[in-house]
C-alpha angles and dihedrals in degrees: 000000000000134000126297119251092253091058094043089053091048092051091047092049091051099034099121094045092049096047097040106034105040114087094220093178087068098047102042093102092044087056088050091048091057091045098249093117129035127215091256092050090052091050090049093048093050088067091068135076104265093211096058116016113026098071090054092047093048091051089051089052091046091051089061092052133078132273088255089060090053090054090048087052088053090049090054090052092047090053092054119119089228112088095211090055091047089052092048091054090051093046093050092049093046092048090058092046090052092050090050092047091049090050092050095046092047089054095043124099112253096255099045123129131234089260090055090055091048090050090051090052092050093048099043110097090221090057103039100105099055119011118193110278118239095252092061095048119106124199108253095192118101 
């Protein structure tokens, strides 16, 4: 298992915002509900200072999970009552979609259609867990 390179890059590029802005103490049980954290991991995390250590530890746990878990993490953020956290969840998700779309278009013949790019995303082993949804697709034909 483990995260794809696109997701690892996205986490790395947004590391400070993720670790400093997300109030992890308020979303621990949401992360458990979506099966990102286990009961034992929550108990372990509660031993740390939430302001300094928990964001780092949760990212380490997330890095050992699947791409699907990352998108569930984004969904938890998007369902937050805090607008900045909602926006962060959306930005993280969109950053991965853009990286995947760039990968697909760079590996697509010049005259391919939008559906060809989507098919490439669905068939690429790096992209198989979450292909780009239709609303984020752009037509690459000129």
